[in-house]
C-alpha positions in Angstrom: -0.2 -0.2 0.1 1.2 3.5 -1.2 1.1 6.0 1.4 1.1 10.0 0.5 1.7 13.0 3.0 -1.8 14.0 2.6 -3.2 10.4 3.8 -1.7 11.8 7.3 -4.0 14.4 7.6 -7.0 12.7 5.7 -7.3 9.8 8.3 -6.5 7.2 5.4 -3.1 6.4 7.3 -5.0 5.7 10.3 -6.7 2.6 8.3 -3.2 1.4 7.2 -2.3 0.1 10.6 -0.5 -3.0 10.4 -0.1 -3.4 6.8 2.7 -3.1 4.6 3.2 0.3 3.2 5.5 2.6 1.0 6.1 6.4 1.7 8.6 9.1 0.6 10.4 11.5 2.3 13.4 13.2 3.7 15.6 11.8 7.0 15.8 14.5 9.6 19.2 13.3 10.7 22.7 14.4 10.3 24.2 10.9 9.5 23.3 7.2 8.7 20.8 5.9 11.2 18.3 3.1 12.0 16.1 5.4 14.0 15.5 8.9 12.6 12.2 11.0 11.6 10.9 11.0 8.2 9.6 14.3 7.0 7.7 15.6 3.8 10.3 18.0 3.2 14.0 18.8 3.8 15.0 19.6 7.4 17.5 22.7 7.8 19.9 20.4 9.9 20.3 17.5 11.6 18.7 18.6 15.0 15.8 20.7 13.6 13.1 17.9 13.6 9.0 18.4 12.9 7.4 19.9 15.4 4.1 18.5 14.3 3.5 15.0 15.2 1.2 14.3 12.6 3.2 15.3 9.9 6.3 13.0 10.6 7.1 9.4 10.3 9.2 7.7 13.0 11.3 5.3 11.4 12.9 2.1 12.7 15.1 0.3 10.1 16.6 -3.3 10.7 20.1 -1.6 9.3 21.5 1.7 8.9 20.2 4.0 6.3 21.8 6.7 4.7 20.7 10.2 4.1 20.2 11.2 0.4 20.0 14.9 -1.2 16.7 13.6 -2.4 13.8 12.0 -1.1 14.0 8.2 0.2 11.3 5.6 -0.6 10.9 3.4 2.2 8.7 0.2 3.2 8.0 -1.4 6.1 5.0 -2.2 8.7 3.0 0.9 9.5 1.6 1.5 13.2 -0.3 4.3 14.5 -0.4 5.4 17.8 2.5 4.2 19.6 3.7 4.7 23.0 6.5 6.5 22.0 7.3 9.2 24.5 8.3 11.8 21.8 4.4 11.4 20.8 5.2 10.8 17.1 1.7 9.2 16.2 2.8 7.3 12.9 5.7 4.6 12.7 7.3 2.9 10.3 8.9 -0.6 11.8 11.2 -3.0 10.0 12.0 -0.1 7.4 14.4 -0.3 4.5 15.0 1.8 1.4 13.2 0.7 -1.5 16.4 2.3 -3.8 19.7 2.3 -3.6 22.0 5.5 -3.7 22.0 7.1 -7.1 18.6 6.1 -7.8 16.3 9.1 -9.9 15.5 11.8 -7.2 11.8 12.4 -6.1 11.5 16.2 -6.2 10.0 18.0 -3.3 6.8 18.6 -4.6 6.7 15.3 -5.4 6.4 14.4 -2.0 4.9 17.5 -0.6 1.1 17.5 -0.8 -0.3 18.1 3.2 2.0 20.9 3.7 5.1 20.6 6.0 4.1 22.2 9.7 8.2 22.2 10.7 10.7 24.5 10.9 13.2 24.9 7.5 14.5 28.1 8.4 18.1 27.0 8.2 17.3 25.7 4.5 18.9 27.3 1.4 16.3 30.0 0.5 15.8 32.3 -2.8 17.0 35.5 -1.8 15.3 38.9 -3.1 17.5 39.4 -6.3 16.7 35.8 -7.4 12.9 36.2 -6.4 12.9 39.4 -8.5 14.6 37.8 -11.4 11.5 35.4 -11.5 9.3 38.3 -11.3 11.2 40.4 -14.1 10.8 37.3 -16.4 7.2 37.3 -16.2 3.9 39.4 -16.3 2.9 39.5 -12.8 -1.0 39.8 -12.4 -3.3 40.0 -9.4 -6.3 38.6 -11.0 -8.6 39.4 -7.9 -8.2 42.9 -5.8 -10.3 45.5 -4.4 -7.0 47.3 -3.8 -7.0 51.1 -3.3 -10.3 50.9 -1.1 -12.6 51.0 -4.5 -15.5 49.4 -3.0 -18.0 49.9 -0.1 -21.1 51.5 -0.2 -20.0 54.6 1.7 -16.6 55.1 -0.4 -18.6 54.4 -3.8 -21.5 57.1 -3.2 -19.1 59.8 -1.3 -16.0 59.2 -3.3 -13.8 58.7 -0.4 -10.1 59.1 -1.0 -8.2 56.1 -2.4 -5.2 54.1 -0.9 -1.7 54.3 -2.5 -1.7 51.2 -4.9 0.4 52.2 -7.7 3.5 52.9 -5.6 3.4 49.3 -4.0 3.0 47.8 -7.4 6.0 49.3 -8.9 7.9 48.7 -6.1 7.1 45.0 -5.7 7.0 44.2 -9.4 3.2 43.6 -9.7 2.8 44.4 -13.3 -1.0 44.4 -13.5 -3.9 44.1 -11.0 -7.8 43.1 -11.7 -9.5 45.7 -10.0 -12.7 44.4 -9.1 -16.3 46.2 -8.7 -18.8 44.6 -6.3 -22.3 45.7 -7.4 -24.1 43.6 -5.0 -22.6 45.6 -1.8 -26.0 47.3 -0.9 -27.7 44.0 -0.3 -25.3 42.0 1.8 -23.8 42.6 5.3 -21.7 40.7 7.7 -23.8 38.5 10.2 -22.9 37.3 13.9 -21.9 34.0 12.2 -18.8 36.3 10.7 -19.9 35.4 7.3 -21.4 37.5 4.5 -25.0 37.1 3.8 -27.6 39.2 1.4 -30.3 40.7 3.9 -32.6 42.1 1.4 -33.4 42.4 -2.2 -32.6 45.0 -4.6 -35.2 47.6 -5.9 -35.4 47.4 -9.8 -32.4 49.4 -11.3 -30.9 50.1 -8.0 -27.7 47.4 -8.7 -27.3 48.8 -12.2 -27.3 52.2 -10.8 -25.0 51.1 -8.2 -22.5 49.4 -10.7 -22.3 52.3 -12.8 -21.0 54.5 -9.8 -18.7 51.6 -8.8 -17.4 51.3 -12.4 -16.5 55.7 -12.3 -14.5 55.3 -9.4 -12.1 52.5 -10.5 -11.6 54.8 -13.5 -10.6 57.7 -10.9 -8.1 55.7 -9.2 -6.9 54.6 -12.6 -6.5 58.7 -13.6 -5.3 59.8 -10.0 -2.5 56.9 -9.6 -1.3 57.0 -13.2 -2.3 53.3 -13.7 -2.9 52.4 -17.7 -6.0 50.3 -18.7 -5.4 47.3 -19.9 -8.0 46.2 -22.8 -6.3 43.3 -25.1 -3.8 40.6 -24.6 -0.9 42.1 -26.3 -1.1 44.9 -23.8 -1.3 42.4 -21.1 1.8 40.4 -22.6 3.8 43.6 -22.8 3.2 44.9 -19.0 6.4 43.9 -16.6 7.4 45.0 -13.3 7.9 48.5 -12.7 4.8 49.7 -14.4 1.3 49.6 -13.1 -1.7 48.7 -15.1 -5.2 47.9 -14.2 -7.8 45.4 -15.7 -11.1 46.6 -15.2 -13.1 43.6 -13.4 -16.5 42.9 -11.6 -17.2 40.6 -8.9 -20.7 39.6 -9.6 -23.0 40.3 -12.5 -25.6 41.8 -10.3 -25.4 45.4 -12.1 -26.6 43.2 -15.2 -30.1 42.8 -13.6 -30.4 39.6 -16.1 -29.7 41.6 -19.1 -27.1 40.1 -21.1 -26.9 43.0 -23.5 -25.3 44.9 -20.7 -22.2 43.1 -21.1 -21.7 45.1 -24.2 -22.5 48.3 -22.4 -19.9 47.2 -19.8 -17.4 46.3 -22.6 -17.6 49.4 -24.3 -18.3 52.3 -21.7 -16.1 51.1 -18.8 -13.5 48.7 -20.2 -14.7 45.6 -18.7 -12.4 42.8 -19.5 -13.3 40.6 -16.5 -16.5 39.5 -15.3 -17.2 37.3 -12.4 -20.8 36.0 -12.3 -21.7 35.8 -8.7 -20.9 37.0 -5.4 -22.6 37.1 -2.1 -26.4 36.9 -3.6 -28.2 34.2 -5.5 -28.6 36.6 -8.6 -30.1 36.2 -12.1 -27.1 34.4 -13.1 -27.0 31.4 -10.9 -26.3 30.0 -7.2 -23.4 30.6 -5.1 -21.3 28.8 -2.6 -22.3 30.5 0.8 -26.0 30.3 0.1 -28.8 27.6 -0.4 -29.1 26.3 -4.3 -32.2 28.0 -6.0 -31.1 27.4 -9.5 -29.6 24.1 -9.4 -26.5 26.0 -10.8 -26.1 28.6 -13.8 -29.2 29.6 -14.9 -30.1 30.0 -18.5 -29.4 33.8 -18.4 -26.1 33.0 -16.8 -25.3 30.8 -19.9 -26.3 33.5 -22.5 -24.1 36.0 -20.3 -20.8 33.5 -21.1 -21.6 33.2 -24.5 -21.8 37.1 -24.7 -18.5 37.3 -22.9 -16.9 34.9 -25.0 -18.0 36.8 -28.2 -17.0 40.2 -26.9 -13.8 39.1 -25.2 -14.1 39.0 -21.5 -12.8 36.7 -19.0 -15.2 34.7 -17.3 -14.5 34.1 -13.4 -16.7 31.5 -11.5 -15.5 32.4 -8.0 -18.3 32.3 -5.7 -20.4 30.2 -7.8 -21.4 26.6 -7.0 -19.8 23.3 -8.1 -23.0 22.5 -10.2 -22.7 26.3 -11.7 -19.3 25.8 -12.5 -19.5 22.2 -14.1 -22.4 23.9 -16.5 -20.3 27.0 -16.9 -17.5 24.7 -18.4 -20.2 22.6 -20.6 -21.2 26.6 -21.8 -17.8 28.4 -22.7 -15.7 27.9 -25.7 -12.8 29.8 -23.4 -11.2 29.2 -20.4 -12.5 29.7 -17.4 -10.9 31.5 -14.5 -11.7 31.0 -10.7 -10.1 33.8 -9.1 -9.9 33.7 -5.4 -10.1 30.3 -3.3 -8.2 27.7 -2.0 -8.3 23.7 -2.2 -10.0 21.8 0.7 -10.4 17.6 0.3 -13.5 18.0 1.9 -15.2 22.0 2.0 -17.7 22.2 4.3 -21.5 23.3 3.8 -21.2 27.1 2.5 -17.3 27.0 2.3 -16.0 29.3 -0.1 -12.9 26.7 -1.0 -13.4 24.1 -3.4 -13.0 20.3 -3.8 -10.6 18.6 -6.0 -13.2 17.6 -8.7 -14.2 21.7 -8.7 -10.7 22.4 -9.3 -10.3 20.0 -12.0 -13.2 21.1 -13.9 -11.8 24.7 -14.2 -8.4 23.3 -15.4 -10.1 20.9 -18.0 -11.3 24.4 -19.7 -7.5 25.4 -19.8 -8.3 27.8 -17.2 -6.8 29.3 -13.9 -7.6 28.9 -10.1 -6.1 32.0 -8.1 -5.0 31.1 -4.6 -5.9 33.4 -2.1 -4.0 34.6 1.1 -6.6 34.7 4.4 -4.8 34.2 7.6 -7.7 31.8 8.6 -6.1 29.4 5.7 -2.4 30.2 5.6 -0.5 31.3 8.7 2.3 33.1 6.4 3.5 33.7 3.0 5.4 30.2 3.1 2.3 28.1 4.2 0.6 30.0 1.0 3.3 28.7 -1.3 2.9 25.3 0.1 -0.9 25.2 -0.4 -0.3 26.5 -4.2 2.0 23.8 -4.4 -0.9 21.1 -3.5 -3.3 23.0 -6.1 -0.4 22.6 -8.7 0.2 18.9 -8.2 -3.3 18.5 -8.4 -4.3 20.0 -11.6 -1.1 21.2 -13.2 1.2 24.2 -12.8 -0.2 25.9 -16.0 -3.5 26.0 -14.1 -2.8 28.1 -11.0 -2.6 32.0 -10.1 -2.7 34.5 -7.3 -6.0 35.8 -6.4 -5.3 38.3 -3.2 -8.6 39.5 -2.7 -7.0 42.7 -1.6 -9.3 44.8 0.8 -11.8 42.2 0.6 -11.0 39.9 3.2 -13.0 39.5 6.3 -9.9 38.4 8.1 -6.2 39.6 8.2 -4.2 38.8 5.0 -0.8 37.2 4.8 -0.4 39.1 1.3 -1.8 42.6 2.2 0.4 44.9 0.1 2.1 44.3 -3.7 5.5 45.4 -2.3 5.6 42.0 -0.8 5.3 40.2 -4.2 9.5 39.7 -3.9 8.5 37.8 -0.8 6.0 35.9 -2.2 8.2 34.9 -5.5 10.9 33.8 -2.9 8.3 31.4 -1.1 7.1 29.9 -4.1 10.9 29.1 -5.2 11.4 27.7 -1.8 8.3 25.5 -2.2 10.2 23.7 -5.0 9.0 25.6 -8.1 11.9 26.6 -10.8 11.6 30.3 -12.1 9.8 29.3 -14.8 6.8 27.5 -13.0 6.7 30.6 -10.5 6.4 32.7 -13.3 3.5 31.0 -14.7 1.7 31.2 -11.1 2.6 34.5 -10.4 0.9 35.9 -14.1 2.0 34.0 -16.9 -0.8 31.4 -16.7 -3.6 34.4 -16.6 -1.8 36.1 -19.4 -2.6 33.0 -21.4 -6.0 33.0 -20.3 -6.9 36.4 -21.0 -5.2 36.4 -24.7 -7.1 33.6 -25.3 -10.7 35.0 -24.0 -10.3 38.1 -25.4 -9.4 36.4 -28.7 
């Protein structure tokens, strides 16, 4: 039986008690040993061991095993819940290495899937210069953001001052940001359960009018901070670190009020190029993850909006939409889909904004991109976020993963709350095992491809 590190978190490993198993990982020891800990990622030194007993395996070998610069494949008898004083839950007895020294290395990302919860502070880390090289070689894009304080009913209606966004973009190397209006804001609020829910139905014409004000506010930000508006694939491909550009986006098609022809109006009048179908209210286009289903997924109007976006040249974003909505959207679209901000979960809870592996695979199956977001309730720091990105990339392929910060839109603190920190995120990706080319794809290259394909 083959075990992978996610099995330790899922409970599958517990069912293997007493069985002969195989598992790959790194020896947390400075020299040859027949008693050591196995980890899902190299430790920084022989004295640095995993701090979480659920993410390490205590190994008892019949003969000393020599540490290797790559992961080892071990086999032995799997025991669970041993009486070891150190508290290691999982043990491998009668262990032996399946491959001799010199065998083809298993890369770090080949075994890292559950996320190591231990110190690797002393390990080789990418420095800022290396991280900036990765950024400079791509077009870094945040595929979902409200940076600059562009959203909120009071801000929109009273034209409150913006926060600085262009300068942090230039400082960190973020070439382009999808600035998303939120057209359903007048109808939702945070409830006692700390979740956002709709609290009333909009009046006829209300969300269309609010959407017009919101688009105008984004364009005011663009003008006041000297951003360039990107409206075609060539312009996005040409954008680079040191510049600062905007892609006009909308979170929720509520401003359409069920009228697909308003896609054309927003395209022409407001330069809209990225449309997310739903947000925090079940609207005319379909159902959402955080409320009870009313339509069974994507509506016929929603399908027509997707066709209109495909024809005019807009990115279709299915974030917040239910799995059923996403499946039908994938069957309707002729262009890649984007799911701009979420994280992967093996078993999303009721009303969760995370997505299952199957949900993720549907997006990837269209050739699309899934944006990983940075809430501190999901990731404790940028290194943890990078490992979360690695888990998603291992599932759907590195060509289908991006960054969607939801900046100034999260209800909890963010571990990536300034574009000036982009080099730190790039370094975290490199330290998680991505090479510079793959890191560049995640930082924006994948979205550039989808954007160009969507706009034709």
